C-alpha positions, 0 to 999 in steps of 0.5 A: 513374686518367685524366685524360681530355676531357668534349666536350658541346654540348647542346639549346641548341646555344650551343657547348661546353662542354669538361671536363678531368678526372681519372676511375677512372669509377668513385669518383672524379673531381675535375675539374681545367679546363674551357671553354666556346667557343660555336659558330661562327654559321655552326654552329650555323645549320645545326645549327639547320636540321638539328634542325627538319627532319630528315628532310629533312637527315639524307637531305642525304648533301653536306651533312650530312658538311659539318656533321658536318664543321664540327661536329668541327673546332669541336670540336676548336678550342674545348679545342685550349688544353688539348693544347698544355697540357705541365701536362698528358697526357690519356689520352683525349677522351669526346667525346658529338657534337650531338644532331639527333633522336632517337625511341627508337621507331623504334630512332633517335638521332642525333648528329653529330661525326667521333670517328673524324677527331677522334682522327687531329687530336689524336693521342688516343684517342676514345671516342664515341657513347655510346647507341648500344649501348643503342639497338640492346640495346631501350634509349632511349638516353637519359638516361645521366646516372644513373650520375654522378648518383650518384656525385655524390649519393654523394660530396657527401654529400647526404642519401638518397633523393636526386633530381638534376633536371637542366634543360637544353633538355629536363629529367632526374631522376636518382632515387637511394637507395644504401640501397638500392641504389637508381638510376632516371632518364628524361626529364621535360619541356621545360627550358629549351629551350621557353622559349628558343625562343620568345623567340628567335622573337619576340625574338632573344635568346637566352635569358629572362637569371634568368628576368626576363621571365618572372618578370614575365609571368603564366601563362594557367592553361588553356593549362598545363593542356592541356600536361600532359595530353599523353601523355607525362607520363601514362607511368612511365619509364624515357622519353625525349624528342627535343627538338622533343616539345612545340614544337607549344604554340611554334604554339598560338594561344592563346600567340602571342595572349599577350603576351611577359611572360605567354607565357614564363611559362606556359611556365615554369609548364609546365617547372616542373609537369612536375619537380615532378609527376615528382618525386611520381610517384616510390615514396618521396619524396626530402628531398633537391632538386638542381638541375642545368644551364643551368636553375639560372641561372632564378630563377623557375623555381626559385621554381616548383618550390621552391613545388610541392615535396613536404613535406620535400625540400629543393631544393639548387642544385650550387653549395653542394656544389661542384659547377661546374654549368654542366659537369656534362655535360661530366664526364659524359662524360669519366666514362662515357670512362672507365667505357668504359675499364674495361669498365663499364656506363654504362647500365642497365635503370632507366634506360633499359629496356634489357634489361640493362646496357650499356657507352657509347661506340666505342673509335676510336684516335689 
């Protein structure tokens, strides 16, 4: 058993989830403490600029180095109180970094953050760059969550076959059926990303709290149907997405003409249908569908998913099983760090399409 800090910042780029866990990276994982820290405004603004035009940004070495240093500093500040707590002896840090670009078709994924600098500053070994080995071996580099999702479902005693839907900026799916030794996963659609981007663009608010505005609107079914014609949805997994994959919809004149509530309702239905289509396409229908991530707070989105699930599949909330849903991805990074320490794989042919299981991460000494 190792005591590990997992650090995760997702596609929302609002800040850093910090999870302190005790885990063996296999059959045991317990959350000991957690913390959320916002990015500094200057860091977040630069992340959004980098993500909006990654080709230009990645070519500017000076600016890229400055942003990498800022991201690393914010991660250091986010958990420094754990380092100063005498109750915790931390064995490892798992550091995902901030994704600004993901394109497995050309074999490239970029997570900014300096693992070596973080190790020097903390004096603790850091596992970082979790996606590189998979990408270099021909995999999608994502999702990495399925191996931890399998642990969560099994340890919580959730009926199987089961599906975990993680709804962040991008939504991903993990299918678990231990009876048949099956674990599979892939990205499935836009999650919260388009809804968040739209409300930020029109109002400056960070997100539609509880899905209240979307719930007051009416979806444009033609726009939803058109969005679902994207070739991504006709392809089978493993497959992964960059956050920007569907952002062209935000510039659609038809969406721009809609009042805010109707536009949000349209994007909400798009996300919900993409999710339920992916569940319906599974070879075996699940009896349980567990929702995690920020999307669990959007009541309108959950209602739309529930309405379209196959008969016999129950929609479950991670909190009902004692899980701190907003910290699951940070816990995942700690779990993957433990797996790296024990030389256990973090990605598999059925989750990323890689030819053989890969050990995720690079280790640097503190």
